[in-house]
C-alpha positions as CSV (number, residue, x, y, z in Angstrom):
1,X,52.6,-113.8,-11.1
2,X,55.1,-113.5,-7.9
3,X,52.8,-115.0,-5.6
4,X,52.4,-118.0,-8.1
5,X,56.3,-118.3,-8.8
6,X,57.0,-117.8,-5.2
7,X,54.4,-121.0,-4.3
8,X,55.4,-123.1,-7.0
9,X,59.2,-122.7,-6.2
10,X,58.1,-123.8,-2.0
11,X,56.1,-126.7,-3.4
12,X,59.0,-128.3,-5.3
13,X,61.3,-127.8,-2.9
14,X,59.1,-129.4,-0.3
15,X,58.3,-132.2,-2.8
16,X,61.8,-132.9,-4.2
17,X,63.7,-132.0,-1.0
18,X,67.4,-133.0,-1.4
19,X,66.9,-134.5,-5.1
20,X,67.4,-130.8,-6.1
21,X,70.1,-129.0,-4.8
22,X,69.1,-125.4,-5.7
23,X,65.6,-123.8,-6.2
24,X,65.6,-120.4,-8.2
25,X,63.1,-118.0,-9.1
26,X,63.9,-116.5,-12.6
27,X,65.3,-117.8,-16.0
28,X,69.0,-119.0,-15.7
29,X,71.4,-118.5,-18.4
30,X,74.5,-120.1,-17.3
31,X,74.1,-122.1,-13.9
32,X,76.9,-122.6,-11.9
33,X,78.1,-126.4,-11.8
34,X,78.1,-126.3,-7.7
35,X,74.6,-125.3,-7.7
36,X,73.4,-128.5,-9.9
37,X,71.0,-130.0,-10.0
38,X,68.9,-126.7,-10.3
39,X,65.2,-126.3,-10.4
40,X,64.2,-123.0,-11.5
41,X,60.7,-121.2,-11.9
42,X,60.2,-118.2,-14.4
43,X,57.4,-116.2,-15.9
44,X,56.9,-116.4,-19.6
45,X,53.9,-114.1,-20.2
46,X,50.7,-112.9,-18.9
47,X,47.6,-112.3,-20.9
48,X,44.7,-110.6,-19.4
49,X,41.2,-110.2,-21.1
50,X,37.8,-108.9,-20.0
51,X,34.8,-110.8,-19.9
52,X,31.3,-110.5,-19.9
53,X,30.8,-111.3,-16.3
54,X,32.8,-108.1,-15.4
55,X,35.6,-110.1,-14.1
56,X,38.9,-110.3,-16.0
57,X,40.3,-113.4,-16.8
58,X,44.2,-113.9,-16.7
59,X,46.6,-116.7,-18.3
60,X,50.0,-117.0,-16.5
61,X,52.3,-118.7,-18.8
62,X,55.0,-120.4,-16.7
63,X,58.0,-122.2,-17.2
64,X,59.9,-124.7,-15.1
65,X,63.5,-125.7,-15.9
66,X,65.8,-128.3,-14.4
67,X,69.5,-128.6,-15.3
68,X,71.7,-131.4,-14.1
69,X,75.4,-132.1,-14.2
70,X,76.0,-134.4,-17.5
71,X,79.4,-135.6,-16.2
72,X,77.3,-137.1,-13.0
73,X,75.7,-139.6,-15.5
74,X,78.7,-140.1,-18.1
75,X,82.0,-140.8,-16.9
76,X,84.8,-141.2,-19.7
77,X,87.6,-142.6,-17.5
78,X,85.6,-145.7,-17.1
79,X,83.5,-145.9,-20.2
80,X,80.6,-146.1,-17.9
81,X,77.1,-144.0,-18.5
82,X,75.7,-142.7,-21.6
83,X,74.2,-139.6,-22.9
84,X,71.0,-141.7,-22.7
85,X,71.5,-142.0,-18.9
86,X,71.3,-138.3,-18.8
87,X,68.0,-138.2,-20.7
88,X,66.5,-140.8,-18.6
89,X,67.4,-139.1,-15.4
90,X,65.6,-135.7,-16.6
91,X,62.9,-137.8,-17.9
92,X,62.3,-139.2,-14.6
93,X,62.4,-136.0,-12.7
94,X,59.9,-134.4,-14.9
95,X,57.3,-137.2,-16.0
96,X,58.1,-140.8,-14.7
97,X,54.8,-142.6,-14.6
98,X,53.0,-145.1,-12.4
99,X,51.8,-148.2,-14.0
100,X,48.4,-146.8,-14.7
101,X,50.0,-143.9,-16.8
102,X,49.5,-141.3,-14.3
103,X,52.6,-139.1,-13.6
104,X,54.7,-140.1,-10.3
105,X,53.7,-137.7,-7.3
106,X,57.4,-136.7,-7.2
107,X,57.7,-135.5,-10.5
108,X,57.3,-132.0,-11.9
109,X,54.1,-133.1,-13.7
110,X,52.9,-135.1,-10.8
111,X,53.5,-132.1,-8.5
112,X,51.6,-129.8,-11.0
113,X,48.7,-132.5,-11.0
114,X,48.5,-132.5,-7.4
115,X,48.6,-128.8,-6.8
116,X,46.3,-127.8,-9.7
117,X,45.5,-124.6,-7.6
118,X,48.8,-123.2,-6.8
119,X,48.3,-120.3,-4.7
120,X,45.5,-118.6,-3.8
121,X,45.2,-117.0,-7.3
122,X,45.3,-120.1,-9.6
123,X,41.9,-121.6,-10.1
124,X,43.8,-124.3,-12.5
125,X,46.5,-125.4,-14.7
126,X,46.7,-126.5,-18.3
127,X,48.6,-127.0,-21.7
128,X,51.9,-128.6,-20.1
129,X,54.7,-129.0,-22.6
130,X,57.8,-130.5,-22.1
131,X,61.0,-129.9,-24.1
132,X,64.3,-131.7,-23.6
133,X,67.5,-129.6,-24.5
134,X,70.7,-130.8,-25.7
135,X,73.6,-130.9,-23.5
136,X,75.4,-127.5,-23.1
137,X,79.2,-127.0,-22.4
138,X,80.3,-124.5,-20.0
139,X,83.7,-123.6,-18.1
140,X,84.3,-127.0,-16.7
141,X,81.0,-128.4,-17.0
142,X,78.5,-129.9,-19.2
143,X,74.6,-129.2,-18.3
144,X,71.7,-130.9,-19.5
145,X,68.1,-129.5,-19.3
146,X,64.7,-129.9,-19.6
147,X,61.9,-126.9,-19.9
148,X,58.4,-127.2,-18.9
149,X,56.2,-124.9,-19.7
150,X,52.3,-124.4,-18.6
151,X,49.6,-122.1,-18.1
152,X,47.9,-121.2,-14.9
153,X,44.3,-119.3,-15.2
154,X,43.0,-116.8,-12.8
155,X,40.5,-114.1,-12.6
156,X,42.7,-111.6,-10.6
157,X,39.6,-109.6,-8.8
158,X,37.3,-112.7,-7.8
159,X,36.7,-113.2,-4.3
160,X,38.6,-115.6,-2.3
């Protein structure tokens, strides 16, 4: 799992570059406003089963969260920007689409689709789910987040 998470963090950093300020491994409970926007990758679970081919099968469930500064999109002093603008920004980061319906390369789903074999231990990824969270108030900040979960499949004792 560690190899996959490290590779994912590196892949997102290389693909998003300066669009995201901080790349983090692990789950964040209270992100710092100074680090926004943040992308974190974290483990959810591992399920290992035996198969008839004497090779164990492993399913890693992995999460990716993006936190953005809600106030970047909503400026009450001038009356510009809305909660919808924040949602639009999150959707664009995660799943903005090309005209043919494919996820754009510089989105979370596009990066995962372009790197289906993340690291040397992953055969393929599947079962993507995207959940958009409500804005959360913190000390001097309001953050909005989106969580993407997916499964990565492998047989850990396969020959590379």
